[in-house]
N, C-alpha and C positions, 0 to 999 in steps of 0.2 A: 504494500500500500504506500510505503514511503516513496518508492520510485515513481509510482503513478501520480502521487501528489506533486512531485517535481515537474513532471510533464504537464499536468493539468493546471499548474501554477506558472506556466510560461517558459520552462526550460526547453531548450531545443536539443539538448543532449546531456549526458551524464558521464563524467570521468570516473572509471572504476579503478580504485587502488585500495589496497589493504595491507597493513603491516602483519596481518595474520593470514593463515591459510583460508581460502574461500572454500567452504564445504559444498557438497552436492546439493543440499537444500537451497543454498543461495543461488547456485547456477540454475536450478530448476525454476526458481522464482523469477530470475532475470529473463529466462527463456519465455516464460508465460507472458511477461510484460511486453517483450519485444514482439511476440506473435500477436498479442491483442492490439497493440498500437500500430502495427504495420499498415493496416488498411486506412488509417487516418493520419499517416505521417504528414501529408501536405497540410492538413488542418492544423496540426501542432506546429509545424515549422513556419508556415505562412500566416498563422492566425494571431489574434490578440486575445487578451483575457476577456472572459464573457461579461464581466461587470454586472450590471443590473439585468442582463438578459436571462440569467438563471439565478433564482433565489430560493432559499429554504424557508418554508413556513413551519415554524415550531422548532423542535429539536433536530439535530443533525447538522450536516454541513455539505456544501457543494463547492467544487472548484472546477474550472474549465477554461477552454479556449474556443474561439469562434473564428471561422473564416467563411466569407460569403454567407450562404444559407445553412451552413453546417456547424455543429458544436460537438466537442468531445467533453464529457462531464464525468466527474467522479463524485457520486452521491454517497455519503458515508455517515455512519453512526459508530464511531470508534469506541465510545464509552457506554453503549447500551442504553442511551437515554430515550429511545423511541420504542414503540411496540413491534419493531421489526420492519418498519417502512419509513421512508423519508418522503415528505411532501414537498414538491417543487412547484414554483411558478416559472414558466418559460415564456419569453417573448419571441414569437415565431414569425419571421417575415413571409413564410410560405407554408402551405399544408405540409406537415412533417410526420415522421415516425421516429420512435425511439428504439434503438437496438442495443442489446447487451453485447459488448465487444468480445467477451470471453466465450459466450455460448452461441452468438449469432441469432438469438431469439428476440423477436420484437416484444417490447414491454408495453402492454396495453394496446389500445386502439390508436389508429392514426389520429392526428390532431389538426384542427383547422388553424389557419394563420391567426395571429393576435396573441393576447395574453391568455395562457392556458395553464391549468392546474394538472399536475401529474403525480400520481402516487407510485413511488419506486419501492417495491418489496425487495428487501435485502436477501431474502431466501437463506437466512442463517449465516450470512457473511457479514463482515464489518463494512463493506462498501461494494458498489457496483460501478463498473466502467461503462459509460453509455455513449453511443453515437446518435446524435439528433441530425437527421438528414431529410431533405425534401422527399415527399412521396412522388414516385414516378408515375 
């Protein structure tokens, strides 16, 4: 989650260095992150922070970047302050869908343009990495 926080808070890359041995669990986690963000690399590299275009209603947090009509968001509840879902308000310039970047599964129904409320179930995880993109 820390690595994903870096990317969804504006990092264009991360330098890996450690004075200790990196174990296999670390390498597996890095691999999962790289695979998840590969489809949205352009959004991360060319985008800007989402600012007010994505906000949490109530407990939890959201961070993300936006480019054109796409967003990459990390919706999280690291401290277990919610009932397992994070409520977001998204400002959408076009009809859009929300897709989990780890599973490829769409989260909820497609959304009309404008200010929209989205409930993101965390499915027992601390966070979910999401791609908000226009409906084709």
